[in-house]
N, C-alpha and C positions, 0 to 999 in steps of 0.2 A: 799131588792130588789133594792131600790132606791140607796142605797150605791154602789151596783154593777154596775148600770148603770154610775154613776158619775165616778167610776173608768175607766170604759171602754172608756168613753168620753174624760178622760184626757190622757189615752195612745194613742188615735187616733189622738188628737191634737199634741201631742209631736212627734209622727211619721211623720205627715205632716210637721211640722216645720223643722225636721232633713233632710227630703227628699228634700225640697224646698231649704235649704241653701246648700246641696250637689250639686244639679242641677246648682244653681247660680255659685258655685266655678268652677264647670266643664266647664260651658260656659265662665266664665272669662278667664280660662287657655287656652281654646281653641282659643278665641280671641287674646289673647296675644301672642300665638304661631303663629297664622296666621299673626299678624302684624309683627313678626320678621322673616317671610319667605323671602327668597332672592328675591329681585326684580331687574332685570336686566334692565337698562334704555337704551336709544339709544346711550348715550355717553360712554358705557362700552367698556373696551378694547377687550372684547370678540366679540361685534359686529364690532369693527374696525378691527379684525383679519379676520372675515368672509368677510368684504367688501375690505380688502388690496389687494396687488398684491402678497401676499403669498398665492396663491390659492391652490398649491399642498399641503401645510400644513393644510389648512383649510378643504380640503376634507378628509385627512386622519384622522383628529380630528372627523369629522362626521362619517366616517366608523368605528372608534374605539369605538363609543358610549361615548364619553368622555365630552359632551357638559353639562350635569347635573353636573358632577364632577368639572369641571371648574367653573361653576355657583356658586357651593358651596365654592369653593376656594376664588372666587372673593367677595362673601358675607362675608367671614371671615376675609380677610385681602387682601392687595394689592398682585399682582403677577407680575413677570418679565418673559417674553417669549422670548427665544432665537429661532428665526425663521430662518431656512435654506432658501436660495433662491430657486426659482422653478428649475433651471438648476440643482441643487445638487440632487434633487429628481426625475427628469426626466432623464437626460442624464448621469450623472455622478454616479449615483447609480448602483450597480451590479444588472443585470436583475434577477438572481437567488435570491439574497436577497430581492429584492422588490417583487418577487413572493411569497416568504416564508412569507413575512410580510402581504400579501393581502389574505392568505388562512385562511378560517373561524376558522380552528382549532388552528391557531397561533394568535388569538385575544389578548390573554394575553401578548405575546411578543410585539405586536403593541402598546398595551395601555402603556407598560413599556418604550417603546422607546419614545413615545411622552410626557409622564410625566417627562421624563429626561430632556426635554427641558423648564420646567417650574419650577421656583423657588417662594415659597409662600412668597415672600417679594418684595419690590421695590429695585432695584439695579440701581442706577444712575451712571454716568460716573465718578463721584468723588470717587466713592467706589472702584474703581479698584486700584491695589497697585501702587506706585510711581516708585519703582526699579524693575529690572528684577529678582533679587535673592528673593523678596517677593511673596507670593502666598495666595490669599484670598480664603477660601473654604466656599462654600454654599451648603446645602443639597437641592436636587430637590424633586418633588413630588413622584418621584419613589424611594426616599430614597437613591439613589445614589449620592455621593458627586460631584460638579463642582468646578473647580479650575479657579480663575480669575488671569491672569498675564499680564504683560506689558513688551513690547519690548523697551529698552531704545534707541537703535539706530534709529529705525523708528518711535517709538512712537505708534505703533499698539497695540491694545488690543486684548486679546485673552481669549476664554472661553474654558477651557480644551485645545484641540489641534485645535479649530476653531477660524479663525480670525473674528473679528467683522467688517463688511464691512459698515453697516448702523446703527450706533448707534442712538437711540432715534428715530427709524423709526415711531413709533407710541407711543404718549404720551397721556394718559388719566388719570383721577383722581383715577381710581382703578388698574391701571397697566400700564407697559411700554413694548414695542416690541423692541429688538434689532435684526438687520438682521446679519446673520452669513453666512459664505461662504460654510460651509459643514454641513453634518449631524452628530450629535453626537449619538454614539451608545454605549450604556452601556454594561459592560462585560457580563452581564447574557443573553442578547439577542444575542450577539455574539456566546456565548457558545451554546445555544439553536440551532442557525442555523448551527453550525459546527456539532453538533451531528445529527441533522436532514439529513445533507448532506452526513455525512459519513454512516449513516443507509441506506440512499437510494442507495448509491454506491455499497454495499455489500448485499443487500436484494433482488438480482434478483431471480425470480422464474424459477427454472430449470424444462424443460419438462420431464415428467415421461412416461415411456412406459407401455404397457401391463404387468401384473404380470406374473412372470416366475414360472414354475412349476419344482420342482426338480424330474427327472425321477427315481430316486433311492427311494424316499419316497412317490411320488405323492402328494406332499404338496407344498404350495406356498413358494418360496424362500424369506428369510427374507431380507429386504433392508439393505444395508451397514450402518453402524452407521455414523452419520454425521461428518465431518471434519471441525475443526475450521479454519478459514481464517488465513494463514500463518503457518500452521502446515506442518511437512514433508509430501511429497506424499506417497500415499499407494502403488502404483506400484513400482516394483524394477526399476531400472535406465536402464536396458537393454530393457525393454519393451517400454520405452519412447524415446529410441535412433532412429535415422533416420534409415530407411530400408536398406540403402546402404552407403558405405562410402563417397560418393560424392553427394547423393541425399537429402541433408539436407533440409526440407521444410521451409516455412517462420515461424517466431515465432507463435506458437499456442496460442489462448486464454487461459489464465491462471493467476496466480498471478501477472505476468508481463505485466505492462501497465498503463494507466492513472488512472484506477479504481481498480487496484489490489495491490499486496504487494511487489513483486520483479520484478525489471527492469533488466532483465538479460542481454539485448543488452547493456544497459549503463555500467553494471559492467564489461562485457568483454571488452568493449571499454576502460575503465579505466585501466584494469590490461594490456592490449596490449600497451597503452600509458606508463604505468610504465615501462614496458620492455624497450621500446625504450629510455626513459628518463634515465633508469638505466644504459644502455650501455652494450654492449657485447652480447646481445640477439636479434639482428637484424634479423638473420636467422630465429629463432624461430617464431618471429612475422610474418615475410613475408610467411612462410608456412601457417600459420594459416589464414592469410587475403587474400593473393594472390593465393597461390598454391592449397588451398583446401577451402572448405566451412564450416570447422569445427568452425570458430568463430561464424558463424550463429547457428550452432547445439548447441554449448556451451551456447549461450545466450538463447535458447528456453529451454534447460534443466534448467537452473538457473531460469528461469522466472517460470517455473512449480514447483519450490521448491527444486530441487536437489542441492547437494553441490559437489564441485570438488576441487581435488588437483592436480595441474599441475607441474610435474617435468620437467623443461625447461633446455635442454641442451644449453651450450654456444656456441658462434660462433666458437670457436676453435674446439669444439667437433663436431659441424655441418660440418665443413669444411673437416672432414675426411671421410664423406659420399661419396661413389662412384656414379658415373652417373647410373650405373646399378641398384643400390639400390633405387634410387629416380624414374627411368624411367619406372618401371613396374607400369601397372594399379592399382591405389589404394594403392601403397606402402607408399607414404607420410601420408595418413590417417592412414594406420596400424601402422606406425611407432609412430605417435602422440597418438594414441589410447593407445598404451603400456605404454605411459608416463602420462596417466591420471588415477587418483585413485578416485573412487566414494565415497570418505569420505572427511571430512575437517580436514586435518592434519596440524600442524605447525611444526617447527624445534624442538620446546621443546617436543611436545607430541611424535614425532616419536623417538626423542632421548631417552625419558623416557621409551618407550616401547622396545626398542632393548636393553637398558641396564638392563632392567628387565627379558626380556624373551630370549635374546641372538639372536634369529632370529624371524622375523615377515614376514608373507606372506600377501600382499596386493592384493585384486582384482583389475584388471584394466578393461578399457573399450574394451580391445581385449581379447574377450572370446576365449577360456577358460583359457588364460595364466594368471599366477599370477607373482608379483613382490616379490622377496625376499629381506629383509632389515635386515642389522646387524650392530652392533657397530664395529667400527674399527678406531683406533688412535683418539679417542676423537670426532668422527663424525659419521655420518649414511652412510653406504655404501650399494648401490643397485646393485642387480645382482651378477654374480659370475666371477671369474677369470678375463681374459682380457676384457671382456665385461661388467665389473662392472663400476659404477661411484659413486663418492662421492658428498656429500651435500656441495656445493661449496658457495653458496650465499644464505643464509637462509632467509626466510620470506621476499621476494622482494615484494609480494603483498598480504595481508590478510585483508578480509572485512567481514568475518563470512560466506559467501558464497563461494568465490574462494580463494584458497591459491596458490601461485606460489613460488616454491623452485628451486633455480638454481643449477644444477648439472654439473659436468666437463666431461660428456661423453653420447654417445647415447647408449641406451639399447636395447637389442634383447632377445626375448624369449629364453629358454634353447633348445627348439626343432630346432632352426634355426642355432645351432652351430655344427660343426663337428671336430673331432680330427684327425689332420694329423700325420702320423708317420715320415715323413721326417724333419718336422721343430719342432715338439713337441709343436706347439702352436695351440690355438682355433681359428679358423677362421670362419667368417660368411659365411654360404652357402645359396644360394637362394633356396627357397622351391618351386618345381615345381609340380603341381598338374596334373597327367596323368589320363585320364579317363580309367576305367577298361574294359579290353577286355570281350566280352560275352563269357560264359562258354558253348555254345551250341557246341555239339559234343564231349564233354570231356568223355562221357562213350564209344563211338565209338573208340577214341584214346586209352583208357585203354584196351578195347577189343583187338584191333589190336596188342598192345604190347605183350599181353598174347599169341596171335596167332603167333607171330614172331618166337618163340621158337619151335613151333610144325608144322610149314607150310613151303612150298617152297618159294623160291624168288618170284615165280609168285603170290602167295597169299599175300605176302608182298606189292607188287606193287598194288594189288587191293584194300588192306586196305588203303594204302596212297590215292588212288583216292577218297575213301570214306570219309577220314579225310578232305582232302582239299575241296571236295564237300560240307562237312558239315560247314567248317570254313568259306567259300566264302558267 
């Protein structure tokens, strides 16, 4: 029994000594770690930054919650801060970019931007390269490199693309501040800003109406599948055209514009200027711009994603048009509509098609008339007989949306030609629309014709009175 008590006392003493030594070691480590904690004194470069005239940069550092990070950096080694002047952060900075940096969700981008201006080592003026061909590279706290260069002619020193305007503006034992003329923007922050701006421009919320019910099935109609920006339009081009030949509205909101994908007005202006510079197509450009409003309508169609191929008659062909052909209301528009194909075709694509299929029928913007093309003499021939025209100047303008092909004749639909027996030639005849007369009294007229064979002259006169009375 006595031996058991002795063993118990021995183990208790060993345990107490072990715990005491462990506690002493822990307290010693804690004290040593406390003694190595960073202590920022009043002569630190960080205190100088907060009290300097670089107030805009100091405010951004506080908003980005970077004071603790900079204190740790100063405690480990000296730092160099490239501080942009206040004007570069107030007036010279893009308002959209500054708004992007100050948004709470973009705190990471703001921190990366500010850390890009700090190098974890002291960089003095003597460390800049001597010649303009040399470049010294230093890695910033954002891990993106900064390049130090010198201009030999002026002696100016640059950090990346920013000029150092106040070297050694603040010099402290743990760091130095150089004043620069502009903000240094790393590529990653610029990419984040561009991505956010492009997403904001195309992420508009479209209003949705009440759900529609299909009367055949008495069920809700399914919404149309979403269309990616820049894809071809869903509606046929004829549904998107202006209601009348000369009533083209202003460009509708669509892919064309500052926040969309196709600028139809600019592309139409480009191809009209190309026609003028090319020479020989001034009449065609004059009709599009001055005589009609087709240039505006074509720009609107291209802005909404449609593609067009314009067969442009040259000045020699346009000079053969008579005054009567152009003086009819809507005649210039109808002529040009027949020369516009709602497809994107080039000289190569059309020639390959006619070589393969002999004849090709293209739709035109003048419904319901089509344009026939065939291969002739190594070129593409449009139309038939004397009203035909050859592809004379290929690919005057091709930009992926509008294609302009020069031809040597003015084309007319086949329904507007009439064969004369005296000359044996095809001549263009004006189509005159005549309103149909009312068919009222037709049965009485037939009845009177049947009675003429069996009645006297007196009955015939009575029937004529009835007919005239009905027709009036």
